[in-house]
C-alpha positions as CSV (number, residue, x, y, z in Angstrom):
1,M,0.0,0.0,0.0
2,I,2.7,2.4,1.0
3,E,4.6,1.5,-2.3
4,T,1.5,2.2,-4.4
5,R,0.9,5.4,-2.5
6,N,4.6,6.5,-3.1
7,K,4.3,5.8,-6.8
8,M,1.2,7.9,-7.0
9,I,2.9,10.7,-5.2
10,L,5.9,10.3,-7.6
11,I,3.6,10.4,-10.7
12,L,1.7,13.5,-9.3
13,A,5.1,15.2,-8.6
14,I,6.3,14.5,-12.2
15,G,3.1,15.9,-13.5
16,V,3.5,19.1,-11.5
17,L,7.1,19.3,-12.7
18,L,6.2,19.0,-16.4
19,A,3.3,21.5,-16.1
20,T,5.7,23.8,-14.4
21,V,8.3,23.5,-17.1
22,G,5.6,23.9,-19.8
23,T,4.5,27.1,-18.0
24,V,8.0,28.4,-17.7
25,Q,8.7,27.6,-21.5
26,A,5.5,29.2,-22.5
27,T,6.2,32.3,-20.3
28,A,9.8,32.5,-21.9
29,A,8.4,32.2,-25.4
30,K,5.9,34.9,-24.7
31,Q,8.6,37.1,-23.3
32,R,10.7,36.5,-26.3
33,A,7.9,37.5,-28.6
34,T,7.4,40.7,-26.7
35,E,11.0,41.8,-26.6
36,L,12.5,44.0,-29.4
37,P,15.0,41.9,-31.2
38,R,18.7,42.9,-31.4
39,L,18.8,43.8,-35.3
40,G,16.2,45.5,-37.4
41,N,15.8,47.6,-40.5
42,W,13.5,50.2,-41.9
43,I,12.0,48.3,-44.8
44,W,9.0,46.0,-44.3
45,P,9.3,43.2,-46.7
46,G,5.5,43.0,-47.2
47,K,4.6,40.0,-49.3
48,D,7.9,39.7,-51.0
49,Q,9.2,36.4,-49.8
50,E,12.7,36.9,-51.3
51,K,13.2,40.1,-49.2
52,L,11.9,38.2,-46.1
53,K,14.4,35.4,-46.7
54,Q,17.2,37.9,-47.0
55,L,16.3,39.6,-43.7
56,L,15.9,36.3,-41.8
57,A,19.3,35.1,-43.3
58,L,20.9,38.3,-41.9
59,G,19.5,37.7,-38.5
60,V,17.2,40.7,-38.8
61,G,14.6,40.1,-36.1
62,F,12.3,43.2,-36.6
63,T,11.4,45.7,-39.3
64,S,10.2,49.2,-38.6
65,S,7.1,49.8,-40.8
66,Y,4.4,52.3,-41.6
67,D,2.3,49.5,-43.1
68,L,-0.6,48.3,-41.0
69,D,-1.9,45.3,-43.0
70,P,-2.7,42.7,-40.4
71,V,-2.5,39.8,-42.9
72,V,1.1,40.6,-43.8
73,G,2.2,41.5,-40.3
74,K,0.8,38.2,-39.1
75,S,2.6,36.2,-41.9
76,L,5.9,38.0,-41.1
77,Y,5.4,37.2,-37.4
78,E,4.9,33.5,-38.1
79,A,8.0,33.5,-40.2
80,G,10.0,35.0,-37.2
81,M,9.9,38.7,-38.0
82,M,8.4,41.2,-35.5
83,T,7.2,44.6,-36.4
84,N,8.2,47.9,-34.8
85,L,5.2,50.0,-35.6
86,C,6.0,53.5,-36.9
87,P,2.7,55.5,-37.5
88,N,4.6,58.1,-39.5
89,R,2.9,61.5,-39.7
90,P,0.1,62.9,-41.9
91,S,0.8,65.3,-44.7
92,G,0.8,69.0,-43.9
93,A,-2.4,69.5,-45.9
94,E,-4.2,66.7,-44.0
95,L,-3.2,68.3,-40.7
96,I,-4.7,71.7,-41.5
97,A,-7.6,70.7,-43.8
98,G,-11.0,72.4,-43.0
99,L,-9.5,74.6,-40.2
100,G,-10.0,77.8,-42.2
101,L,-6.3,78.8,-42.1
102,T,-4.8,81.2,-44.5
103,A,-1.3,81.9,-45.8
104,E,-0.7,84.2,-42.7
105,D,-1.3,81.2,-40.4
106,M,1.3,78.9,-41.9
107,D,4.7,78.5,-40.1
108,Q,7.1,81.1,-41.6
109,D,10.0,83.3,-40.8
110,S,9.8,87.1,-40.4
111,K,10.3,87.4,-44.2
112,G,7.4,85.0,-45.1
113,N,9.6,82.0,-45.9
114,R,8.0,78.7,-44.9
115,T,9.7,75.6,-43.5
116,G,12.4,74.1,-45.6
117,E,12.1,70.4,-44.6
118,G,9.3,68.1,-43.6
119,I,5.8,69.6,-44.0
120,E,4.4,73.1,-44.4
121,S,1.9,73.4,-41.7
122,A,0.8,75.5,-38.7
123,L,2.1,73.5,-35.8
124,F,1.7,76.2,-33.3
125,Y,-2.0,76.2,-33.8
126,E,-3.4,74.1,-31.0
127,A,-5.9,72.1,-33.2
128,V,-2.9,70.9,-35.4
129,P,-1.0,68.8,-32.8
130,E,-4.3,67.6,-31.5
131,R,-5.1,66.2,-35.0
132,F,-1.8,64.7,-34.9
133,R,-2.6,63.0,-31.6
134,K,-5.8,61.6,-33.0
135,Y,-4.0,60.4,-36.1
136,L,-1.7,58.5,-33.8
137,I,-4.7,56.9,-32.1
138,D,-6.2,55.9,-35.4
139,K,-3.1,54.3,-36.5
140,I,-2.1,52.6,-33.3
141,R,-5.3,51.3,-31.7
142,P,-6.5,48.9,-34.5
143,V,-3.2,46.8,-34.5
144,V,-1.2,47.5,-31.4
145,K,-2.5,44.5,-29.5
146,E,-1.6,42.1,-32.3
147,P,1.4,39.9,-31.2
148,W,3.3,40.8,-34.4
149,I,3.6,44.4,-33.1
150,V,6.5,44.5,-30.5
151,S,6.9,48.2,-30.1
152,V,5.8,51.7,-31.3
153,L,8.2,54.4,-32.6
154,I,6.6,57.8,-32.7
155,S,7.6,60.2,-35.4
156,S,7.6,64.0,-34.7
157,P,5.1,65.8,-36.9
158,I,7.7,68.6,-37.6
159,S,10.8,67.3,-39.2
160,M,11.5,65.6,-42.5
161,Y,12.4,62.2,-41.1
162,G,10.3,62.3,-38.0
163,E,13.1,63.1,-35.6
164,V,12.4,65.4,-32.6
165,H,13.6,68.7,-33.8
166,Y,12.3,71.9,-35.6
167,A,12.4,72.5,-39.2
168,A,14.0,75.9,-40.1
169,S,12.6,78.2,-42.8
170,T,14.0,77.9,-46.3
171,A,16.2,80.9,-45.4
172,G,17.5,79.1,-42.3
173,Q,15.6,81.1,-39.7
174,Y,13.0,80.6,-37.0
175,A,9.6,79.7,-38.5
176,V,7.7,81.5,-35.7
177,F,6.0,84.4,-37.4
178,G,2.7,82.9,-38.6
179,R,-0.3,84.2,-36.6
180,P,-0.8,81.1,-34.5
181,A,2.9,81.0,-33.6
182,K,2.7,84.6,-32.4
183,A,-0.5,83.9,-30.6
184,N,0.9,80.9,-28.9
185,F,4.0,82.9,-27.8
186,R,1.8,85.6,-26.3
187,K,-0.3,83.1,-24.5
188,W,2.7,81.5,-23.0
189,L,4.1,84.9,-21.9
190,K,0.9,85.7,-20.3
191,G,1.1,82.7,-18.2
192,V,4.8,83.0,-17.0
193,Y,4.2,86.8,-16.3
194,H,0.8,86.2,-14.6
195,N,-0.9,88.4,-17.2
196,D,1.1,91.4,-15.9
197,L,2.2,93.9,-18.5
198,A,4.1,95.9,-16.0
199,A,6.2,92.8,-15.1
200,I,7.1,91.9,-18.6
201,S,8.0,95.5,-19.4
202,R,10.4,95.7,-16.5
203,A,12.0,92.3,-17.5
204,W,12.4,93.3,-21.1
205,G,13.4,96.9,-20.4
206,Q,10.8,98.4,-22.7
207,Q,7.3,99.8,-22.3
208,I,4.7,97.1,-23.5
209,K,1.2,98.5,-23.6
210,S,-0.6,95.4,-25.0
211,W,0.1,91.6,-25.4
212,D,-0.9,91.9,-29.0
213,E,2.1,94.1,-29.9
214,I,4.5,91.4,-28.8
215,A,6.4,89.4,-31.5
216,P,9.1,87.0,-31.4
217,P,12.5,88.5,-31.5
218,D,14.1,87.9,-35.0
219,G,17.1,85.9,-34.1
220,P,19.7,86.0,-31.4
221,K,22.0,89.0,-31.1
222,A,25.6,88.7,-29.7
223,K,26.1,90.9,-26.7
224,S,28.3,90.6,-23.5
225,G,31.1,88.4,-24.9
226,G,29.3,86.4,-27.6
227,I,25.8,85.5,-26.3
228,D,22.5,87.1,-26.3
229,T,21.6,88.0,-22.8
230,R,18.3,89.9,-23.5
231,Q,15.4,88.7,-21.4
232,C,13.2,88.9,-24.5
233,W,15.4,86.5,-26.2
234,S,15.7,84.1,-23.4
235,D,11.9,84.1,-22.9
236,F,11.4,83.4,-26.6
237,I,13.9,80.5,-26.7
238,H,12.3,78.9,-23.5
239,W,8.9,79.1,-25.1
240,Y,10.2,77.7,-28.4
241,N,11.8,74.8,-26.6
242,W,8.7,74.2,-24.4
243,W,6.4,73.9,-27.4
244,L,8.6,71.2,-29.0
245,D,8.7,69.4,-25.7
246,E,4.9,69.8,-25.3
247,I,4.2,68.3,-28.7
248,T,6.7,65.5,-28.1
249,W,5.3,64.7,-24.6
250,R,1.6,64.7,-25.9
251,S,2.5,62.4,-28.7
252,L,4.3,59.9,-26.3
253,Q,1.6,60.0,-23.8
254,T,-0.9,59.2,-26.5
255,A,1.0,56.2,-27.5
256,R,1.4,55.0,-23.9
257,Q,-2.3,55.3,-23.3
258,E,-2.9,53.0,-26.2
259,T,-0.4,50.3,-25.3
260,D,1.9,48.8,-22.6
261,K,4.5,47.8,-25.1
262,P,7.7,49.7,-25.5
263,I,7.4,53.1,-27.1
264,A,10.2,55.4,-28.6
265,T,11.1,58.4,-30.5
266,M,14.3,59.5,-32.2
267,I,16.8,62.3,-32.6
268,G,19.4,62.7,-35.3
269,G,22.2,65.3,-36.0
270,P,21.0,68.4,-34.4
271,G,21.6,66.8,-31.0
272,V,25.4,67.1,-31.2
273,G,25.1,70.8,-31.3
274,Y,25.3,72.1,-34.9
275,N,22.4,74.6,-35.3
276,Q,20.9,73.1,-32.3
277,G,19.7,76.6,-31.1
278,L,17.3,76.6,-34.0
279,A,16.5,72.9,-34.5
280,L,16.7,71.9,-30.9
281,G,16.7,68.0,-30.5
282,N,18.0,67.7,-27.0
283,Y,18.8,64.1,-25.8
284,G,18.5,64.6,-22.1
285,P,15.0,66.1,-21.9
286,V,13.5,63.7,-24.6
287,V,15.1,60.6,-22.9
288,R,13.8,61.9,-19.6
289,M,10.3,61.8,-21.1
290,L,10.8,58.2,-22.2
291,G,11.9,57.3,-18.8
292,K,8.6,58.6,-17.3
293,L,6.7,56.4,-19.8
294,R,8.6,53.1,-19.5
295,P,9.1,50.6,-21.1
296,A,10.7,52.6,-23.7
297,F,13.7,53.0,-26.0
298,F,15.4,55.9,-27.6
299,N,16.6,55.8,-31.2
300,G,19.7,57.8,-31.8
301,T,20.2,58.2,-35.6
302,D,23.8,59.3,-35.6
303,G,25.3,55.8,-34.9
304,E,28.4,56.5,-36.9
305,T,29.6,59.2,-34.3
306,L,31.1,57.9,-31.1
307,F,30.2,61.0,-29.3
308,S,26.6,60.7,-30.0
309,V,26.3,56.9,-29.1
310,R,28.2,57.5,-25.8
311,Y,26.0,60.5,-25.2
312,A,22.7,58.6,-25.8
313,R,24.0,55.5,-23.8
314,A,24.6,57.7,-20.8
315,A,21.2,59.3,-21.1
316,C,19.4,56.1,-21.6
317,S,21.1,54.4,-18.6
318,Q,20.4,57.4,-16.4
319,Y,16.7,57.5,-17.2
320,G,16.2,53.7,-17.5
321,V,15.3,53.2,-21.2
322,E,16.9,51.0,-23.8
323,Q,19.1,52.4,-26.6
324,M,18.7,51.9,-30.3
325,V,21.4,53.0,-32.7
326,E,20.9,53.9,-36.3
327,H,23.4,55.2,-38.9
328,I,22.7,58.1,-41.3
329,G,20.8,56.7,-44.2
330,P,20.5,57.4,-48.0
331,P,21.6,59.4,-49.8
332,Y,24.6,59.6,-47.4
333,L,25.4,55.8,-47.0
334,T,29.1,55.6,-46.4
335,L,31.2,52.4,-45.7
336,F,33.2,53.7,-42.7
337,H,30.0,54.7,-41.0
338,Q,29.0,51.1,-40.9
339,Y,32.3,50.0,-39.3
340,D,32.1,52.8,-36.8
341,M,28.6,52.0,-35.8
342,V,29.3,48.4,-35.2
343,L,32.3,49.5,-33.0
344,N,30.2,52.0,-31.2
345,V,27.3,49.7,-30.5
346,L,29.7,47.1,-28.8
347,A,31.8,49.8,-27.0
348,C,28.9,51.6,-25.5
349,G,26.6,48.7,-24.7
350,A,23.7,49.6,-27.1
351,D,20.7,47.4,-27.0
352,H,19.4,47.5,-30.5
353,V,20.8,48.2,-34.0
354,H,18.7,49.7,-36.9
355,L,19.7,49.7,-40.5
356,A,18.6,52.7,-42.6
357,H,18.2,52.0,-46.3
358,L,15.9,52.3,-49.2
359,G,16.3,48.8,-50.6
360,E,20.1,48.8,-50.8
361,L,20.1,45.9,-48.4
362,F,18.2,43.8,-50.7
363,D,20.4,44.6,-53.7
364,D,23.2,41.9,-54.1
365,K,25.2,44.3,-56.3
366,N,25.2,47.1,-53.7
367,W,28.2,47.4,-51.3
368,F,25.8,48.0,-48.4
369,S,24.3,44.5,-48.8
370,H,27.6,42.8,-49.0
371,T,28.8,44.7,-46.0
372,W,26.0,43.8,-43.7
373,K,26.3,40.1,-44.6
374,D,29.6,40.3,-42.9
375,L,28.7,42.8,-40.1
376,A,25.3,41.4,-38.9
377,P,26.9,38.3,-37.4
378,L,29.2,40.5,-35.2
379,V,26.3,42.6,-34.0
380,L,24.4,39.3,-33.1
381,R,27.4,37.5,-31.8
382,Y,28.3,39.9,-29.1
383,R,26.1,41.7,-26.4
384,T,27.6,44.2,-24.0
385,A,26.2,46.5,-21.3
386,Y,26.7,50.1,-20.3
387,R,29.8,51.0,-18.2
388,K,29.7,54.2,-16.6
389,S,32.8,56.2,-17.0
390,D,34.6,58.0,-14.3
391,A,35.1,61.0,-16.7
392,A,32.5,63.1,-18.6
393,M,32.4,65.8,-21.1
394,F,29.7,68.4,-20.9
395,H,27.5,69.2,-23.8
396,S,25.3,72.2,-23.1
397,Y,22.4,72.3,-25.5
398,M,21.3,75.5,-23.6
399,T,24.5,77.2,-24.8
400,S,23.3,76.9,-28.4
401,W,20.2,78.9,-27.5
402,Y,22.2,82.1,-26.8
403,R,25.3,82.0,-29.1
404,P,24.8,84.1,-32.3
405,D,25.6,81.1,-34.6
406,R,22.9,79.0,-32.7
407,S,25.3,76.2,-32.2
408,N,27.5,74.5,-29.6
409,A,29.5,71.8,-31.2
410,D,32.5,72.4,-28.8
411,S,32.6,68.9,-27.5
412,V,31.7,66.8,-30.6
413,K,34.4,68.6,-32.6
414,L,37.2,67.4,-30.1
415,Y,35.8,64.0,-29.0
416,D,37.1,61.8,-31.8
417,T,38.8,62.7,-35.0
418,T,37.7,59.8,-37.3
419,N,34.8,58.2,-35.5
420,T,32.4,60.8,-36.4
421,L,30.1,62.2,-39.2
422,W,30.9,65.8,-38.5
423,T,34.6,66.8,-38.7
424,T,36.4,63.9,-40.3
425,E,38.6,66.1,-42.5
426,S,39.4,68.7,-39.9
427,G,42.4,66.9,-38.3
428,Y,41.2,67.9,-34.8
429,P,42.5,66.0,-31.9
430,S,40.6,63.3,-30.1
431,W,40.2,64.5,-26.5
432,G,37.9,61.6,-25.8
433,R,40.8,59.2,-26.4
434,A,43.0,61.2,-24.0
435,L,40.3,61.1,-21.3
436,G,39.6,57.2,-21.7
437,S,36.3,57.6,-23.8
438,P,34.3,59.6,-21.4
439,D,30.5,59.7,-21.3
440,I,28.7,62.9,-22.4
441,V,26.2,64.6,-20.1
442,D,24.0,67.6,-20.8
443,D,22.2,70.3,-18.9
444,A,19.2,68.1,-18.0
445,M,21.2,65.1,-17.1
446,V,23.5,67.2,-14.8
447,E,20.3,68.7,-13.2
448,D,19.1,65.2,-12.5
449,G,22.3,63.7,-11.0
450,G,24.3,62.8,-13.9
451,L,27.6,63.6,-12.2
452,K,27.0,61.2,-9.4
453,G,29.9,58.7,-9.1
454,R,32.1,60.6,-11.6
455,K,35.6,62.0,-10.9
456,L,36.1,64.4,-13.7
457,L,34.1,66.8,-15.8
458,V,35.6,68.5,-18.9
459,I,33.9,71.6,-20.5
460,A,35.5,72.2,-24.0
461,N,34.3,75.8,-24.1
462,S,35.3,77.8,-27.2
463,S,33.7,81.1,-26.4
464,V,30.9,81.3,-23.8
465,T,29.2,78.3,-22.1
466,V,26.0,78.8,-20.1
467,T,23.8,76.3,-18.2
468,S,20.7,76.3,-16.0
469,R,20.9,77.5,-12.3
470,K,19.8,74.0,-11.3
471,A,22.8,72.5,-13.3
472,V,25.2,75.1,-11.9
473,E,24.3,74.1,-8.4
474,A,24.6,70.4,-9.1
475,I,28.2,71.1,-10.5
476,R,29.1,73.2,-7.5
477,K,27.8,70.5,-5.1
478,W,29.6,67.7,-7.0
479,V,32.9,69.7,-7.0
480,A,32.7,70.4,-3.3
481,G,32.0,66.6,-2.8
482,G,35.3,65.8,-4.4
483,G,34.9,66.0,-8.2
484,T,37.4,67.8,-10.6
485,L,36.0,70.4,-13.0
486,I,38.3,71.5,-15.9
487,G,37.2,74.3,-18.2
488,F,38.7,76.5,-20.9
489,G,38.4,80.3,-21.4
490,E,37.0,82.9,-19.2
491,G,33.5,82.4,-20.9
492,C,33.3,78.9,-19.4
493,L,30.1,78.8,-17.2
494,A,30.3,82.7,-17.2
495,Y,26.4,82.8,-17.1
496,S,23.7,80.9,-15.4
497,V,20.1,80.8,-16.7
498,E,18.1,81.6,-13.7
499,T,14.5,80.2,-12.9
500,D,12.9,83.3,-14.3
501,R,14.9,82.7,-17.5
502,S,17.2,85.7,-16.9
503,L,20.9,85.4,-17.5
504,K,23.1,86.1,-14.5
505,A,26.7,86.7,-14.8
506,T,28.8,84.0,-13.0
507,P,32.4,84.8,-13.8
508,G,35.2,82.4,-12.6
509,M,33.6,79.1,-13.7
510,A,30.1,79.7,-12.1
511,G,31.8,81.7,-9.3
512,L,34.0,78.8,-8.1
513,I,37.2,80.8,-8.8
514,P,37.5,84.3,-7.0
515,P,37.8,87.2,-9.5
516,S,41.2,88.2,-7.8
517,R,42.7,84.9,-8.8
518,T,41.6,85.3,-12.4
519,E,43.1,88.9,-12.6
520,A,46.3,87.8,-11.0
521,A,46.6,84.9,-13.4
522,K,46.1,87.3,-16.4
523,R,48.6,89.7,-15.1
524,D,51.2,87.1,-14.4
525,G,50.6,85.5,-17.8
526,A,49.7,82.2,-16.3
527,A,48.2,79.5,-18.5
528,K,45.7,78.2,-15.9
529,I,44.2,78.5,-12.5
530,E,43.7,75.8,-10.0
531,Q,41.3,76.4,-7.1
532,K,40.5,74.1,-4.3
533,V,36.8,73.9,-3.5
534,G,35.7,71.7,-0.6
535,K,37.0,68.2,-1.3
536,G,37.4,68.9,-5.0
537,R,39.0,71.3,-7.3
538,V,38.4,73.6,-10.2
539,V,41.0,73.9,-13.2
540,L,40.5,76.8,-15.6
541,F,42.8,77.1,-18.6
542,L,42.6,80.7,-19.6
543,K,42.6,80.0,-23.4
544,P,39.4,78.8,-24.8
545,A,39.2,75.3,-26.5
546,D,38.8,76.8,-29.9
547,P,40.2,74.2,-32.4
548,E,41.0,77.0,-34.9
549,L,43.0,78.9,-32.4
550,K,46.8,78.7,-33.3
551,D,50.0,80.2,-32.1
552,A,52.6,82.1,-34.3
553,A,54.0,78.7,-35.5
554,G,50.6,77.5,-36.5
555,K,50.3,75.0,-33.6
556,R,46.8,74.4,-32.2
557,F,46.3,74.9,-28.5
558,V,43.8,71.9,-28.4
559,D,46.5,69.6,-29.7
560,D,48.9,70.7,-26.9
561,M,46.1,69.7,-24.4
562,M,46.1,66.0,-25.2
563,P,48.8,64.9,-22.8
564,V,47.6,67.5,-20.2
565,L,44.1,66.1,-20.2
566,R,45.5,62.5,-19.9
567,A,47.5,63.6,-16.9
568,E,44.7,65.4,-15.3
569,A,42.5,62.3,-15.8
570,D,45.2,60.1,-14.2
571,R,45.5,62.6,-11.4
572,C,41.8,62.2,-10.7
573,G,41.9,58.4,-10.6
574,V,39.9,58.0,-13.9
575,R,40.0,54.3,-14.6
576,R,41.7,53.5,-17.9
577,W,41.0,49.9,-18.8
578,C,43.2,49.7,-21.9
579,N,45.6,51.7,-23.9
580,A,46.5,51.6,-27.6
581,D,49.5,54.1,-28.0
582,D,50.7,57.3,-26.7
583,E,49.9,59.2,-29.8
584,Y,46.2,58.2,-29.8
585,K,46.4,56.9,-33.3
586,A,44.3,53.9,-32.6
587,N,41.3,53.9,-30.2
588,L,41.2,50.8,-27.9
589,L,38.0,50.6,-25.9
590,Y,36.9,48.2,-23.3
591,C,33.3,47.0,-23.7
592,G,33.0,45.2,-20.5
593,R,32.3,41.4,-20.6
594,D,30.5,40.0,-23.5
595,L,27.1,38.8,-21.9
596,R,27.0,35.9,-24.3
597,S,30.4,34.3,-23.9
598,G,31.6,35.9,-20.7
599,R,34.9,37.0,-22.2
600,H,36.3,40.5,-21.7
601,L,35.5,42.4,-25.0
602,F,37.5,45.1,-26.7
603,T,37.1,47.2,-29.8
604,A,39.9,48.8,-31.7
605,D,39.4,51.7,-34.2
606,L,42.2,51.5,-36.7
607,I,41.0,54.0,-39.2
608,R,43.6,56.6,-40.1
609,S,41.4,58.9,-42.1
610,A,38.1,58.9,-43.5
611,K,35.8,61.1,-45.7
612,N,32.0,61.1,-45.9
613,M,30.7,59.6,-49.1
614,A,34.2,58.2,-49.9
615,P,34.3,54.6,-51.2
616,A,36.3,53.3,-48.1
617,P,38.3,54.6,-45.1
618,V,42.1,54.6,-45.0
619,F,43.4,52.2,-42.4
620,Y,46.8,52.3,-40.7
621,T,49.5,50.5,-42.5
622,D,53.2,49.7,-42.1
623,R,53.2,49.9,-38.4
624,S,52.5,48.1,-35.3
625,F,50.4,48.7,-32.1
626,D,51.1,47.6,-28.6
627,F,47.9,47.1,-26.7
628,T,48.2,47.1,-23.0
629,F,45.3,46.3,-20.4
630,D,44.5,47.1,-16.8
631,P,46.2,44.3,-14.7
632,S,43.0,43.7,-12.6
633,L,41.3,42.2,-15.8
634,K,41.7,38.4,-15.7
635,G,40.5,35.8,-18.0
636,D,39.6,35.1,-21.5
637,A,39.3,38.1,-23.8
638,E,38.5,39.1,-27.4
639,M,39.0,42.1,-29.6
640,V,37.1,43.2,-32.7
641,A,38.6,45.6,-35.3
642,F,38.4,46.5,-38.9
643,T,41.5,46.7,-41.1
644,D,42.8,46.0,-44.5
645,S,46.5,45.4,-43.7
646,F,46.8,43.0,-40.8
647,T,50.0,40.7,-40.9
648,S,50.5,39.1,-37.5
649,C,49.7,39.1,-33.9
650,E,51.8,38.6,-30.7
651,G,50.1,37.5,-27.5
652,G,46.9,36.1,-29.0
653,K,45.3,34.1,-31.8
654,A,44.0,36.1,-34.7
655,E,41.2,35.3,-37.1
656,Y,41.4,37.7,-40.0
657,N,38.9,38.0,-42.9
658,P,40.7,40.3,-45.5
659,A,37.6,40.5,-47.7
660,A,35.4,41.7,-45.0
661,H,38.1,43.7,-43.2
662,I,37.2,42.0,-40.0
663,L,39.9,41.2,-37.5
664,I,39.0,39.1,-34.3
665,V,41.8,38.4,-31.7
666,R,41.5,36.1,-28.7
667,F,43.9,36.3,-25.9
668,K,44.3,35.9,-22.1
669,L,44.4,38.5,-19.4
670,P,46.5,39.7,-17.8
671,G,48.7,40.1,-20.8
672,K,49.3,42.4,-23.7
673,L,48.9,42.3,-27.6
674,T,51.1,43.5,-30.5
675,L,49.4,43.8,-33.8
676,K,51.4,44.3,-37.0
677,F,50.1,45.8,-40.2
678,G,51.7,45.9,-43.7
679,K,50.4,47.1,-47.0
680,S,46.7,47.5,-47.5
């Protein structure tokens, strides 16, 4: 009897175990089906089975599509292809149809020139973004619950490619002189000034008798050392920024109300600083929005630029969202961009990779197709995570609001000389290499604690850099707690933007350096000032970090700073996990442990020079590189690089594919590697 009972118990236990295993497997399968895969692309293959086969063969797990055909979506899903739903945007005509708007209501600059990209519309008219919100609902609601939809990527209704930034007028000016834009601006002013004309008159330094007489100022004017300090301008640019944020927030909220699946939006080139004061496109504030609406991811479409990928990765980590990386697409497809993006994805720990093309991936005769047949396995083979750096460089998007050229590209110009879309032919130095590949933080990120746990912050100021009062106070507190702040030029943090949007002069690096010390240093001809602040210190080099600034012999100051910055980073105890060479010709980056194999993973950028739209980059030849590593790193390691001239390796075992230019080296740590290169 006891034996029979034990058998029954055993049978029941096995049944429970099998049921549990089945439940776990089903749950895991469901989880896999709801996660955005590693690799995706913009073109939905539709009913084209040949294109579908090509994508699946590459390992592409999702496509981003505007198509909502449930029959096709389901068939792709059954074949193993998820869909990242992209509702796109309606035409400008559709957004304003039937609203009774005239030519005076369209977005335009002070001369009547309409927007030069995207759609001609009246986006400051309240009914227009509301129509866009309803458009999103109509596109998302019917299909978003389908299993083949894995996520939703929201386009901005303003810009050409749906990225979160403004479109300039055809004359390159602010398109804010349509009647709705002026009315929107006045309404905002009434709110912040509590409908008090006397208050705004005092702030603007002019008599204003009626709200209706107020018009947006026509572009920034340089005063007080290179920035526009007028209250009227600061009010305008805050309103201008607020409205873009408002449209973005409403759109993202609309998507979140329709689904609990991951939602996203995207920012491209303006986010690095060029013309950012007009286009905006600010990483920190937008990623912060996504963080409030998780699950979410952020698509940065400047994946060929290490500065941008590092910047987006730091923001995504800070606000708890995933990172998607996308390269610039047609007509600007370039080979070295693809190499750079793969290196950047691995080095920064990006979650997803997005291929931008218009069918080139499906064309067997196109270099883009051949290249990604080689690169896709690398993206899928490795998976890395974010590693917070001890050092950071500061990118102030707020500074671009006040400079007369409406730009602040100070940091991106000096971050990396070849791993970039922006200044590949400039020959500028790579400060990022001297500093050990620092993260990038912006005004919003600093406000929200982005300096916590860091040892060094560098502000590569070329003229005048400003930031918010909240960010200034965060920097001051961080320095007092033990951080080191390095700045350049007397204009570095020379103003703070107060809570009432006024600009307050804060000479001496946000008041951290007494004026007497600055005057003494200038009188004595000193190159820098070093000031102890609490447990930390402030270092101000009196020359600005202007890459065009040269001495009588034609030598650039920013070049001379490379060894100085390295020494400062070492003095602060910035962790340098690996090193390529003292000249910073190659860039060796530690990616952390590969989450798939457990090996330490490194990438090596071996490009000597590159040009946008050129057939191929120029790699280093006829030389060797000695790679060294932090002695605390132990165990199996692997390095990924691209080259066309590899000959031999000492200290590891190399696998080289000359046709694909892919070099993979396996080695043991602690140890070192010597790589030798011959003719290309």
